[in-house]
C-alpha positions as a Python dict, from the first residue, in 0.01 Angstrom:
ca = {
    (1, 'M'): (0, 0, 0),
    (2, 'F'): (252, 264, 106),
    (3, 'S'): (191, 449, -218),
    (4, 'R'): (-182, 475, -146),
    (5, 'F'): (-117, 596, 213),
    (6, 'H'): (137, 846, 83),
    (7, 'Q'): (-113, 979, -172),
    (8, 'V'): (-385, 1017, 95),
    (9, 'V'): (-147, 1212, 321),
    (10, 'V'): (-33, 1436, 36),
    (11, 'N'): (-394, 1505, -65),
    (12, 'F'): (-486, 1588, 294),
    (13, 'L'): (-198, 1832, 331),
    (14, 'T'): (-253, 2006, -3),
    (15, 'R'): (-631, 2053, 27),
    (16, 'E'): (-742, 2395, 143),
    (17, 'D'): (-1068, 2290, 307),
    (18, 'G'): (-933, 2314, 662),
    (19, 'P'): (-788, 2666, 643),
    (20, 'T'): (-1097, 2786, 459),
    (21, 'A'): (-1323, 2662, 738),
    (22, 'V'): (-1103, 2835, 995),
    (23, 'E'): (-1115, 3160, 799),
    (24, 'Y'): (-1494, 3143, 783),
    (25, 'A'): (-1510, 3079, 1158),
    (26, 'V'): (-1290, 3382, 1227),
    (27, 'M'): (-1501, 3602, 998),
    (28, 'L'): (-1818, 3482, 1169),
    (29, 'A'): (-1672, 3559, 1512),
    (30, 'L'): (-1575, 3911, 1401),
    (31, 'I'): (-1920, 3972, 1253),
    (32, 'I'): (-2082, 3861, 1579),
    (33, 'V'): (-1857, 4095, 1780),
    (34, 'V'): (-1943, 4390, 1555),
    (35, 'C'): (-2316, 4312, 1573),
    (36, 'L'): (-2308, 4289, 1953),
    (37, 'G'): (-2125, 4621, 1973),
    (38, 'A'): (-2375, 4788, 1740),
    (39, 'I'): (-2674, 4647, 1928),
    (40, 'T'): (-2530, 4760, 2261),
    (41, 'T'): (-2467, 5112, 2130),
    (42, 'L'): (-2813, 5138, 1974),
    (43, 'G'): (-2973, 5012, 2295),
    (44, 'Q'): (-2792, 5269, 2506),
    (45, 'N'): (-2886, 5549, 2264),
    (46, 'A'): (-3250, 5439, 2258),
    (47, 'N'): (-3254, 5423, 2638),
    (48, 'S'): (-3115, 5776, 2661),
    (49, 'T'): (-3369, 5904, 2408),
    (50, 'F'): (-3667, 5742, 2582),
    (51, 'T'): (-3547, 5871, 2918),
    (52, 'A'): (-3516, 6225, 2783),
    (53, 'V'): (-3860, 6210, 2621),
    (54, 'G'): (-4016, 6061, 2935),
    (55, 'T'): (-3863, 6332, 3148),
    (56, 'A'): (-3981, 6606, 2910),
    (57, 'V'): (-4333, 6466, 2897),
    (58, 'G'): (-4342, 6417, 3274),
    (59, 'S'): (-4230, 6771, 3347),
    (60, 'A'): (-4477, 6918, 3095),
    (61, 'S'): (-4779, 6770, 3272),
}
């Protein structure tokens, strides 16, 4: 019985499923942060562009 328990513990400690899942979670978090930063920057640039165009069109009338 102890041999079976020992083998289960050794298998659990030597498998790499846990660290792999953590690495994927960290990569996903970093991708989300980069996407949010890019979306924020694009939104601010689009807002500036539309404001400039609206001002130019408004002053031309």
